[in-house]
C-alpha positions in Angstrom: -26.3 -8.2 24.4 -23.2 -8.1 26.4 -20.7 -5.8 24.6 -17.1 -6.4 25.7 -14.5 -3.7 25.7 -11.6 -4.0 23.2 -9.4 -5.2 26.1 -11.8 -8.1 27.0 -12.9 -9.2 23.5 -10.1 -11.8 23.2 -7.9 -13.7 25.5 -4.5 -12.2 24.5 -3.7 -8.7 25.9 -2.3 -6.4 23.3 -1.3 -2.8 23.1 -0.8 -0.2 20.3 -1.7 3.3 19.3 -5.3 4.2 18.2 -7.3 7.2 17.0 -10.5 7.7 19.1 -12.4 10.0 16.8 -12.1 11.9 13.5 -9.6 14.4 14.9 -7.2 11.6 13.9 -5.0 12.1 17.0 -3.3 8.8 17.9 -2.5 7.8 21.5 -1.7 4.6 23.5 -4.4 2.0 23.5 -4.9 -1.3 25.2 -6.9 -4.0 23.4 -6.8 -7.8 22.8 -6.2 -10.3 20.0 -7.6 -13.8 19.6 -5.6 -16.9 20.7 -3.6 -18.6 17.9 -6.0 -20.8 15.9 -5.1 -24.0 14.0 -4.5 -22.0 10.8 -3.1 -18.9 12.4 0.4 -17.3 12.4 1.1 -15.0 15.4 4.0 -12.6 15.2 5.8 -9.8 17.1 5.5 -6.6 15.0 8.9 -5.0 14.3 8.0 -2.4 11.7 4.9 -0.9 10.3 4.7 1.6 7.4 2.5 4.6 7.4 0.3 4.6 4.3 -1.8 7.6 3.1 -4.8 5.3 3.6 -4.0 5.4 7.4 -4.4 9.2 7.3 -7.7 9.0 5.4 -9.0 6.4 7.9 -8.0 8.1 11.2 -9.7 11.3 10.0 -12.7 9.4 8.6 -12.2 11.2 5.2 -13.9 8.3 3.4 -16.8 8.2 5.7 -16.8 4.7 7.0 -14.2 4.7 9.8 -15.1 3.1 13.2 -13.4 4.0 16.4 -11.2 3.2 18.3 -9.1 2.7 15.2 -5.6 1.1 15.2 -4.2 1.7 11.7 -1.3 0.1 9.9 -1.3 -2.3 6.9 2.3 -2.5 6.0 3.3 -4.8 8.8 6.4 -7.0 9.2 7.8 -9.0 12.1 9.0 -12.3 13.4 6.8 -15.4 14.0 6.3 -16.3 17.6 3.7 -19.0 17.4 1.9 -21.1 14.7 -1.2 -23.2 14.7 -1.0 -26.9 14.2 -2.2 -26.8 10.6 0.2 -24.1 9.5 2.6 -25.3 6.8 4.4 -22.2 5.4 5.7 -20.7 8.6 7.7 -21.7 11.7 8.7 -19.8 14.8 11.5 -17.3 14.0 10.5 -16.7 10.3 10.2 -13.2 8.9 6.6 -12.5 8.0 4.5 -9.6 6.6 0.8 -8.6 6.5 -0.6 -6.1 4.0 -4.0 -4.7 3.5 -6.1 -7.8 3.9 -6.6 -10.3 6.7 -9.7 -12.2 5.4 -12.1 -12.9 2.6 -15.0 -15.2 1.9 -12.9 -17.9 0.3 -15.6 -19.0 -2.1 -16.4 -16.2 -4.6 -15.0 -15.8 -8.1 -12.4 -13.4 -6.9 -11.2 -15.7 -4.1 -11.1 -18.7 -6.5 -8.9 -16.8 -8.9 -6.4 -15.6 -6.2 -7.9 -12.1 -6.3 -9.0 -11.8 -2.7 -8.6 -8.0 -3.1 -11.8 -8.0 -5.2 -13.8 -10.2 -2.9 -17.0 -8.3 -1.9 -16.6 -9.6 1.6 -12.8 -8.9 1.9 -11.7 -8.1 5.5 -9.4 -5.2 5.8 -6.4 -5.3 8.2 -8.0 -2.6 10.3 -11.4 -1.0 11.0 -13.5 -3.9 9.5 -15.5 -6.6 11.1 -13.7 -10.0 11.2 -15.4 -13.4 10.7 -16.0 -13.7 14.5 -17.8 -10.3 14.6 -15.0 -8.4 16.3 -13.2 -5.3 14.9 -9.9 -5.7 13.1 -6.9 -3.7 14.5 -3.8 -2.9 12.4 -0.1 -2.9 12.8 0.5 0.1 15.1 0.6 -2.6 17.8 3.0 -5.0 19.5 1.7 -8.2 17.9 -0.6 -9.6 15.2 -2.3 -12.8 14.6 -3.5 -13.7 11.1 -4.7 -16.6 9.1 -1.8 -18.3 7.3 -3.4 -17.6 3.9 -3.0 -13.8 4.5 0.6 -14.0 5.8 3.5 -13.2 3.4 6.8 -14.9 3.6 9.6 -12.3 3.7 12.8 -13.3 1.9 15.9 -13.2 4.0 17.7 -10.6 1.9 14.9 -8.1 1.9 15.2 -5.5 4.8 12.2 -5.5 7.0 12.0 -1.7 7.4 12.4 -0.8 3.7 10.4 -3.9 2.6 7.4 -3.2 4.8 5.8 -0.5 2.6 5.9 -2.8 -0.4 3.1 -4.8 1.2 0.7 -2.0 0.2 2.5 0.5 -2.1 4.6 -2.2 -3.8 1.7 -4.5 -4.8 -0.5 -1.5 -5.7 2.0 -0.6 -8.5 3.1 -4.1 -9.4 -0.4 -5.6 -10.0 -1.5 -3.1 -12.6 1.8 -3.2 -14.4 1.4 -7.0 -14.7 -2.3 -7.1 -15.4 -2.3 -4.4 -18.1 0.8 -5.8 -19.8 3.0 -2.9 -18.8 5.7 -5.2 -17.5 7.4 -6.0 -20.8 10.9 -4.7 -21.5 11.3 -1.8 -23.8 7.9 -0.1 -23.1 7.8 3.6 -22.3 5.9 4.2 -19.0 4.9 7.4 -17.3 4.6 7.7 -13.6 2.5 10.6 -12.3 3.5 11.8 -8.8 6.7 11.1 -6.9 5.3 10.1 -3.5 5.0 6.9 -1.6 3.5 5.0 -4.6 5.2 6.9 -7.4 8.8 6.3 -6.2 8.2 2.6 -5.8 6.5 2.5 -9.3 9.7 3.9 -10.8 11.8 1.2 -9.2 9.5 -1.7 -10.4 9.1 -0.2 -13.9 12.9 0.0 -14.3 13.3 -3.6 -13.0 10.8 -4.7 -15.7 13.0 -3.1 -18.3 10.9 0.0 -19.1 11.9 3.4 -20.1 10.4 5.6 -17.3 9.3 9.2 -17.4 8.2 10.8 -14.2 5.4 13.4 -14.6 5.1 15.9 -11.7 3.8 19.4 -11.1 7.1 20.1 -9.2 10.2 20.9 -11.3 12.3 20.6 -8.2 11.8 16.8 -8.2 13.7 16.3 -11.5 17.1 15.7 -10.0 15.7 13.2 -7.4 13.7 11.3 -10.1 16.5 10.9 -12.5 19.7 10.8 -10.4 18.4 9.0 -7.3 15.5 6.9 -8.5 16.8 6.1 -11.9 14.0 7.5 -14.1 15.0 8.2 -17.7 13.3 11.5 -18.1 11.1 14.0 -16.4 8.1 16.1 -17.4 6.7 19.1 -15.6 2.9 18.7 -16.1 2.3 22.4 -15.8 4.6 23.2 -18.7 2.4 23.0 -22.0 5.5 22.9 -24.2 7.0 19.9 -22.4 3.7 18.1 -22.4 3.1 18.7 -26.1 6.6 17.6 -27.0 5.9 14.2 -25.2 2.4 13.7 -26.8 1.7 10.3 -28.1 5.0 8.7 -26.7 3.9 6.5 -23.8 2.5 2.9 -23.8 1.1 3.3 -20.4 0.9 5.7 -17.4 0.5 4.9 -13.7 -1.3 7.9 -12.1 -0.5 7.7 -8.4 -1.8 11.1 -7.3 -4.6 11.2 -4.8 -5.2 15.0 -5.0 -7.8 16.2 -7.6 -6.1 16.9 -10.9 -7.0 16.9 -14.6 -6.3 13.6 -16.5 -7.0 14.7 -20.1 -3.4 16.1 -20.5 -2.1 12.7 -19.4 -4.3 10.9 -21.9 -2.7 13.1 -24.6 0.7 11.6 -23.7 -0.4 8.1 -24.6 0.3 6.3 -27.9 -2.8 4.8 -29.5 -3.8 1.7 -27.5 -2.2 3.4 -24.5 -3.5 2.8 -21.0 -3.8 5.3 -18.2 -4.1 3.4 -14.9 -5.3 5.3 -11.9 -4.2 4.0 -8.5 -4.4 7.3 -6.5 -7.9 8.0 -5.1 -9.0 11.6 -5.5 -12.0 12.4 -3.5 -13.7 14.5 -6.2 -14.9 13.1 -9.6 -12.6 13.4 -12.5 -13.6 15.0 -15.8 -13.2 12.6 -18.7 -13.7 13.5 -22.4 -14.5 10.4 -24.4 -13.5 11.6 -27.9 -9.7 11.3 -27.3 -10.2 7.8 -26.0 -12.2 6.8 -29.2 -9.7 8.3 -31.6 -6.7 6.5 -30.1 -8.5 3.3 -28.8 -7.1 4.4 -25.4 -8.1 3.1 -22.0 -8.6 4.7 -18.5 -8.6 2.0 -15.9 -8.1 1.3 -12.2 -6.4 -1.2 -9.9 -6.5 -2.0 -6.2 -3.6 -3.7 -4.3 -3.3 -7.4 -5.2 -4.3 -10.9 -4.1 -2.2 -12.9 -1.7 -0.5 -15.0 -4.5 0.5 -11.8 -6.4 1.6 -10.0 -3.2 4.0 -12.9 -2.5 5.2 -12.9 -6.1 5.8 -9.1 -5.8 7.8 -9.4 -2.6 10.0 -12.2 -4.1 10.5 -10.1 -7.2 11.5 -7.1 -5.1 14.0 -9.2 -3.1 15.5 -10.5 -6.4 15.9 -7.0 -7.8 16.8 -5.2 -4.5 13.7 -3.0 -4.5 12.9 -1.3 -1.3 10.9 1.8 -0.4 12.9 5.0 0.5 12.0 5.4 4.2 12.3 7.6 7.2 12.2 5.4 10.3 10.4 7.0 13.3 9.5 6.0 16.9 5.8 5.4 17.6 5.5 8.6 19.7 6.4 10.7 16.6 3.4 9.3 14.7 1.1 12.3 15.1 3.8 14.6 13.8 4.4 12.2 10.9 0.7 12.3 10.0 0.9 16.1 9.8 3.9 15.9 7.6 2.3 13.2 5.4 -0.7 15.5 5.0 1.7 18.2 3.5 3.7 15.7 1.5 6.8 16.2 3.6 8.3 12.8 3.5 10.8 11.0 1.3 8.9 8.7 0.6 7.4 6.6 3.4 7.4 6.8 7.1 8.0 3.5 8.9 7.4 3.1 12.6 10.1 1.2 14.5 7.5 -0.7 16.6 10.0 -3.2 18.0 12.2 -0.6 19.6 9.8 2.1 20.5 6.3 0.7 21.3 5.9 0.0 25.0 2.8 -0.8 27.1 1.1 2.3 28.4 
């Protein structure tokens, strides 16, 4: 079989930054994208957020990365071309693409607007597309995507601060909605004050919740309360504080991706309380069942959201002026940014200024 190089797979020449192996080092990369199909939206990429998933993928920490790998699934830009059957977009519109660029379209998940649970979902990068070629993400000068997987960006939502919402935003919005934690007056805990956690605080406050940030780091208290608007703060390593807050929360969003004990968090829940895990620790978590039984409590998970819900989340964010707190960087800073992200040295999301800094190698 004739295997074409990434530059020759498709007719439209494209460039970006890619990792070539599990060292995760990114460097300029020439490849190609398909021509604009009847249902496709093509756009110039202006900004792309750096998600922790990008770091996992470039280093193959989950074991299924394929190289060369162009990361990026928090992508925003301006439409440059639309196919003849496209109805939602026109040239010049603001557009976003999150974690998904395809699904089967016929399973139970797809029929219920839950493409994110389709067994054949196609990720924005490092996955095989319908045509058999590899998907490449948003660390690139342009994207082409089926209209169904493109998100309309409201005019009043800044592209740079709004980009991370396409992954981080819907990852916190979807479980709040599905598990009934979006009702005013509830007391919600948010574990971890990183890329996901800081956005979770903002959405929870917009839903009318009382919000407590739970962190191992006492130094984040001022930031959580005075900058992000949380109502209170718990140091999870302080047994007295944790005991004083026992049985007070309706729900907790656990955003931490490092291994950590969850039984102390379950103790914070009221009966019927829900602990929703959206971080993805690599090691199994120890779970004692007795405290769940005695309080009819729940430990559950959630993964991003479908296209309908992602659009709903973006519209909600625009209405409530929710954006991520970002540090905008040029593309040639991306390897340093990954090193800092590994250490948690960012408040709270890096966003690459693709439009101004990415040039053909």
